[in-house]
C-alpha positions in Angstrom: 1.0 35.7 -31.6 -0.8 33.0 -33.8 -3.0 30.5 -31.7 -3.9 28.2 -34.5 -2.0 27.2 -37.9 -4.0 27.1 -41.1 -3.2 23.5 -43.0 -4.7 22.5 -46.5 -7.5 25.4 -45.5 -8.2 23.8 -42.5 -7.8 25.5 -39.3 -6.4 23.5 -36.5 -6.8 24.6 -32.9 -3.1 23.7 -30.4 -4.4 20.8 -28.3 -3.8 21.3 -24.5 -2.6 18.4 -22.7 -4.8 16.2 -20.0 -3.0 17.2 -16.6 -2.4 14.2 -14.0 -2.3 15.3 -11.1 -0.7 12.3 -8.9 0.7 11.6 -5.5 -0.5 9.3 -2.5 -3.5 9.4 -0.8 -4.0 13.0 1.2 -1.7 14.5 -1.0 -4.1 17.2 -1.9 -5.0 15.7 -5.6 -8.8 16.2 -5.6 -8.6 20.0 -4.2 -5.8 21.1 -6.5 -7.5 19.1 -9.5 -10.6 21.0 -9.0 -9.1 24.2 -9.0 -7.1 23.8 -11.8 -9.5 22.6 -13.9 -11.7 25.7 -12.9 -8.9 28.2 -13.6 -7.8 26.5 -16.9 -12.0 25.9 -17.9 -11.4 22.2 -18.6 -13.3 19.1 -17.9 -12.0 17.7 -14.4 -12.4 13.9 -13.3 -11.8 12.2 -10.2 -9.3 9.2 -11.0 -11.3 7.4 -7.9 -14.8 7.3 -9.8 -13.2 5.5 -12.4 -12.4 2.3 -10.1 -14.3 -1.0 -11.0 -16.6 -2.2 -8.5 -14.8 -4.9 -7.3 -11.7 -2.4 -6.4 -14.1 -0.3 -4.5 -15.6 -3.4 -2.5 -11.7 -5.0 -1.9 -10.5 -1.2 -0.5 -13.9 -1.1 1.7 -12.7 -4.4 3.3 -9.6 -2.7 4.1 -7.4 -4.8 1.4 -5.1 -2.9 -1.0 -5.3 -2.8 -4.6 -2.3 -5.1 -6.5 -1.4 -4.3 -10.3 -3.8 -7.0 -11.5 -6.8 -4.7 -9.7 -5.1 -1.9 -10.9 -5.1 -2.3 -14.3 -8.8 -2.2 -15.1 -8.4 1.1 -13.4 -5.7 2.6 -15.2 -7.0 1.4 -18.5 -10.2 3.6 -17.9 -8.1 6.6 -16.7 -6.2 6.4 -20.0 -9.3 6.1 -21.8 -10.5 9.3 -19.9 -7.3 11.3 -21.1 -7.9 9.9 -24.8 -11.5 11.2 -24.8 -10.3 14.9 -23.8 -7.7 16.1 -26.6 -8.7 19.7 -25.6 -7.6 19.3 -22.4 -8.6 18.1 -18.9 -7.5 17.3 -15.3 -7.4 14.2 -14.1 -6.5 12.8 -10.7 -4.8 9.3 -10.5 -1.8 8.3 -8.0 0.2 6.9 -10.7 2.7 5.9 -8.2 4.9 3.5 -10.0 6.4 4.3 -13.1 4.7 1.8 -15.0 1.3 3.0 -14.3 2.3 6.6 -15.5 3.7 4.6 -18.8 0.5 3.1 -19.1 -1.4 6.7 -19.0 1.1 7.8 -21.7 0.2 4.8 -24.1 -2.0 5.4 -27.1 -2.3 9.1 -26.2 -1.9 11.8 -29.6 -1.3 14.2 -26.8 0.9 13.1 -23.9 -0.6 14.4 -20.8 1.6 16.3 -18.4 2.3 14.7 -15.0 2.2 17.1 -11.9 3.5 15.3 -8.5 2.1 16.4 -5.1 4.4 15.7 -2.9 3.8 17.1 0.9 5.6 15.8 3.9 4.0 12.7 6.2 2.6 15.1 8.5 0.5 16.9 6.3 -0.8 13.6 4.7 -1.7 12.2 8.1 -3.5 15.8 8.7 -5.6 15.7 5.7 -6.5 12.1 6.1 -7.4 12.8 9.9 -9.8 15.4 8.9 -11.0 13.1 6.1 -14.6 11.7 6.3 -15.6 9.6 3.7 -13.3 7.1 1.5 -13.1 3.8 0.3 -10.5 2.9 3.0 -10.3 3.8 6.5 -7.0 6.6 7.3 -5.0 4.1 8.9 -4.3 2.3 5.7 -3.6 5.5 3.8 -0.8 6.3 6.6 0.8 2.7 6.4 0.4 2.8 2.7 1.3 6.1 1.4 5.1 6.3 3.0 7.2 7.4 0.7 9.5 4.9 0.5 6.9 2.2 -0.4 6.9 4.0 -4.1 10.2 6.0 -4.8 9.1 9.0 -6.9 11.6 11.1 -8.9 11.5 14.0 -11.3 12.3 11.6 -14.3 9.0 12.0 -16.3 7.1 14.1 -14.3 6.0 17.6 -15.9 6.1 19.3 -12.3 6.9 18.3 -8.4 5.1 20.5 -5.8 6.2 20.0 -2.4 3.3 21.1 -0.2 4.3 21.7 3.0 1.7 23.1 4.7 -1.6 21.7 5.5 -3.8 24.5 3.8 -1.1 25.5 1.4 -3.2 27.2 -1.5 -2.4 26.7 -5.5 -5.3 28.5 -6.7 -3.5 31.4 -7.9 
């Protein structure tokens, strides 16, 4: 099997898409994303680290972000995706279709979207054990209900329903 094409005497390697690990807070995005990036030997980006300082300050005060707040953050995530044409893994909640569409805009290689969808009880268990984050776990439980952001398989590359608190996906 040929792993690259030759065009006009220039070798062009096939491009691996960036994988966007999406889901509610506490769904396991960071753990799964890091493990996947190691497994694939590609760069990893914790999407929360791309939030502007104003977003972090707002969340630390216990206030949820709105679409206006999220716009510069989504632009940074989209930029990271564009800057990694050879592949990578980035975490981003991307719970609304328009957020996922924003991440796909102007990309030479469309990212693969992987949705982590554990039951609320698993999310609560994970968040109860979380020591450090921008916001308090109580906020996440209230705002992580699946009914707030109806998710669907449409335009997701994969949908992983993680039913156990210690689910292992590194194999």
